C-alpha positions in Angstrom: -42.5 32.6 30.7 -44.6 29.6 29.2 -46.2 28.2 32.3 -46.2 24.3 32.7 -49.9 24.2 31.9 -49.8 26.3 28.6 -46.7 24.0 27.3 -49.0 21.0 27.9 -51.8 22.4 26.1 -49.7 23.3 23.3 -48.2 19.9 22.9 -49.8 16.5 22.4 -49.4 12.9 23.5 -48.6 10.6 20.5 -47.9 6.8 20.2 -44.1 6.1 19.6 -42.5 2.8 19.6 -45.9 1.6 21.5 -45.6 4.3 24.4 -47.4 7.6 25.0 -45.0 10.3 24.3 -45.5 13.8 25.0 -44.6 16.0 22.0 -44.4 19.7 21.2 -43.7 21.4 17.8 -43.3 25.3 16.9 -42.2 27.3 14.1 -42.2 26.9 10.0 -42.3 23.3 9.1 -40.6 24.5 6.0 -37.7 26.0 8.0 -34.5 23.9 9.1 -35.7 21.3 11.7 -34.1 21.6 15.3 -34.5 19.1 17.6 -34.5 19.9 21.5 -33.4 17.0 24.1 -33.8 17.5 27.4 -32.0 16.5 30.7 -32.5 14.6 33.5 -34.8 14.5 35.9 -36.5 17.1 34.0 -38.5 17.4 30.4 -38.9 19.6 27.6 -40.3 22.4 29.3 -36.7 23.2 30.1 -36.5 25.0 26.8 -39.5 27.4 27.6 -37.2 30.4 27.7 -35.5 29.7 24.4 -38.9 28.7 22.7 -39.7 31.8 21.2 -36.8 33.0 19.4 -35.9 29.3 18.3 -39.5 29.0 16.6 -39.0 32.3 14.9 -35.9 30.9 12.8 -36.4 26.8 13.1 -39.0 24.1 12.8 -38.6 23.3 16.4 -39.2 19.5 17.7 -39.1 18.3 21.2 -40.6 15.6 23.5 -40.5 14.2 26.9 -38.3 11.1 26.7 -39.6 7.9 28.2 -39.8 8.3 31.8 -39.8 12.1 31.8 -42.3 14.8 32.0 -45.8 14.0 30.6 -44.6 10.8 28.9 -45.3 7.4 30.0 -43.2 6.2 32.8 -43.5 2.4 32.9 -42.0 0.6 35.9 -40.6 -2.3 33.9 -38.9 -0.3 31.2 -34.9 -0.7 30.9 -34.5 3.0 30.0 -31.7 2.6 27.5 -30.0 5.5 26.0 -30.2 3.6 22.9 -34.2 3.3 23.3 -34.4 6.9 23.7 -32.6 7.6 20.5 -35.0 5.1 18.5 -37.9 7.3 19.8 -36.5 10.5 18.4 -35.6 8.7 15.0 -39.1 7.1 14.9 -40.9 10.6 15.7 -38.9 12.3 12.9 -39.5 9.6 10.3 -43.1 10.3 11.2 -43.1 13.8 10.6 -41.3 13.2 7.4 -38.0 15.0 8.4 -34.6 13.5 6.7 -32.3 16.3 8.0 -32.0 18.1 11.4 -30.0 19.9 14.0 -29.7 19.2 17.8 -29.3 21.3 20.5 -29.3 19.1 23.7 -28.5 19.2 27.7 -27.4 16.8 30.2 -29.1 13.4 29.8 -29.8 14.6 26.0 -26.2 15.1 25.4 -25.7 11.3 25.7 -28.8 10.6 23.7 -27.2 13.3 20.8 -23.9 11.3 21.4 -25.9 8.0 20.6 -27.5 9.8 17.6 -24.1 11.0 16.0 -22.5 7.5 16.7 -25.5 6.2 14.4 -24.3 8.9 11.8 -20.7 7.8 12.0 -21.6 4.2 11.3 -23.9 4.9 8.8 -27.1 3.5 10.7 -28.8 6.7 11.1 -32.4 7.0 9.7 -32.1 10.9 9.4 -28.6 13.0 8.7 -27.5 15.3 11.6 -26.5 18.5 10.2 -24.8 20.0 13.5 -24.9 19.7 17.2 -25.2 22.2 20.3 -24.4 20.6 23.6 -25.4 22.3 26.8 -23.7 21.1 30.3 -23.9 17.3 30.5 -21.4 14.4 31.4 -19.8 13.9 27.8 -16.9 12.3 29.2 -17.7 9.7 31.9 -14.1 10.2 33.5 -15.1 14.1 34.0 -18.6 13.8 35.3 -19.1 14.4 39.1 -22.3 12.8 40.2 -23.9 14.8 43.0 -25.2 13.1 46.4 -28.3 12.2 45.4 -27.4 10.7 42.1 -24.7 8.4 43.7 -27.7 7.5 46.3 -30.1 6.8 43.5 -27.6 4.4 41.8 -27.1 2.4 45.1 -28.9 -0.6 46.3 -30.8 2.2 48.2 -32.1 3.7 45.0 -35.8 2.6 45.3 -36.0 3.6 48.7 -34.2 7.0 47.8 -36.9 7.9 45.2 -39.7 7.3 47.9 -38.3 9.6 50.4 -37.7 12.2 48.0 -39.1 15.4 48.8 -39.9 18.9 47.4 -37.8 20.7 49.9 -34.9 18.0 49.3 -35.2 18.4 45.5 -35.3 22.3 45.6 -32.0 22.2 47.7 -30.3 19.7 45.2 -31.2 22.2 42.6 -30.0 25.3 44.0 -26.6 23.6 44.7 -26.1 22.9 40.9 -27.6 26.3 39.5 -25.2 29.6 39.4 -24.7 31.2 43.0 -26.1 34.4 40.9 -28.8 32.7 39.1 -30.6 30.2 41.7 -33.7 28.4 40.5 -37.0 30.4 41.0 -39.9 29.2 42.8 -41.9 28.7 39.5 -38.9 26.7 38.3 -38.8 24.6 41.4 -42.8 23.9 41.2 -42.6 23.1 37.6 -39.8 20.7 37.6 -41.2 19.2 40.8 -44.4 18.6 39.0 -43.0 17.1 36.1 -41.2 14.7 38.1 -44.4 13.3 40.1 -46.5 13.3 36.8 -47.5 9.6 36.2 -45.7 8.6 39.4 -42.5 9.5 38.1 -40.5 9.2 41.1 -41.0 5.4 41.2 -38.7 5.1 38.1 -36.0 7.9 39.1 -33.6 5.4 40.1 -34.3 3.3 36.8 -33.5 6.4 34.9 -30.3 7.3 36.6 -29.0 4.0 34.8 -27.6 6.3 32.0 -24.8 7.0 34.3 -23.2 3.4 34.0 -24.3 3.2 30.4 -21.9 6.1 29.8 -19.1 4.2 31.4 -20.1 1.0 29.2 -20.4 2.6 25.9 -17.7 5.4 26.4 -15.7 4.5 23.5 -18.4 4.7 21.3 -20.2 7.8 22.6 -17.1 9.7 23.1 -15.8 8.7 19.8 -19.0 10.2 18.1 -17.8 13.5 19.1 -14.3 12.9 18.6 -14.8 11.6 15.4 -17.7 13.9 14.2 -17.7 15.6 10.8 -20.7 17.4 11.8 -20.2 20.7 13.5 -20.2 20.3 17.1 -20.5 23.3 19.9 -20.4 23.0 23.4 -22.1 25.8 25.4 -21.2 25.5 29.0 -22.4 27.1 32.3 -19.1 26.7 34.2 -20.1 27.3 37.7 -21.8 23.7 37.4 -20.3 21.3 40.0 -21.4 18.2 38.1 -20.1 18.9 34.3 -18.9 22.7 34.5 -15.2 23.9 34.0 -13.7 20.7 34.3 -15.7 19.3 31.6 -14.8 22.2 29.4 -11.1 21.5 30.2 -11.4 17.8 29.3 -13.4 18.6 26.3 -10.7 20.9 25.0 -8.3 18.3 25.7 -9.9 15.7 23.6 -11.4 17.6 20.8 -9.0 19.7 18.5 -10.3 23.0 17.5 -13.1 22.9 19.9 -16.0 25.4 19.5 -16.6 26.4 22.9 -18.6 29.1 24.8 -17.9 29.5 28.4 -21.0 31.1 30.5 -19.0 32.4 33.5 -21.9 32.9 35.8 -24.0 29.9 35.0 -24.7 26.5 36.6 -26.0 23.1 35.1 -29.3 24.4 33.8 -27.9 27.3 31.6 -31.2 27.5 29.9 -33.2 27.9 32.8 -30.9 30.4 34.7 -30.5 32.6 31.4 -32.2 31.6 28.5 -31.1 34.7 26.6 -27.4 33.9 26.9 -27.8 30.3 25.7 -29.9 31.3 22.7 -27.7 33.9 21.8 -24.7 31.6 22.2 -26.5 28.9 20.2 -27.5 31.5 17.2 -23.7 32.5 16.9 -22.9 28.9 16.2 -25.5 28.7 13.7 -24.6 31.8 11.9 -21.0 30.2 11.7 -22.2 27.5 9.7 -23.0 29.5 6.7 
């Protein structure tokens, strides 16, 4: 396991779109570029269990999005999905990357959908070669937010953020992980530290605004997957109460010839629950593209 401290030491803060963003890269920069996009409310450290294997094959690039992890968490930001997508595009431009693959999770799925929509419209800054999606609210109608998410979205949001404690956080995590793969104390500690860094609890209720944004932009973001000429795969922990089996069913309804891997025992954070299973499924998808 790559500890949070090691992860931080192996990355760096860079100024992107006027904000201090934590970035991390690994692997041979002549290999195909793979961009990892994390979920809510965690950070790029989520990918630590897959990092070693992925960097042996690809040039892997990731960052903590604005408001997350070790990046800046300004209180006055709007935290729009479109702005997060801008940060990725600008960072890739800075690195001189013109084509890349995406592997995304949760909130990151929505950022991936925005990037795909740009490609479909012809406004993307780089070309996306393929997309891998883990558990996330791809279709707002099939997304089942848990109580804490509903509270953060309510007028009580700022207060709920202030009253959020580590035991409550651990309890919430446990409910969304698979029953046989609960979060380890290390995972709870690391995610809690990431959440608290730079007074992150103060912006939690602002970041949750991605849920109404998904409804607002549904046609564009869902259309991006349905109309995609880019190969897309869904790798899903079906025991996830937020976006598990029911999300897979909706995906199969909307996507003809859907490429789906169901991880039967895993929950909402498959890459933290059993990194090897997710890595295997992802590498099989990449092999199938040749």
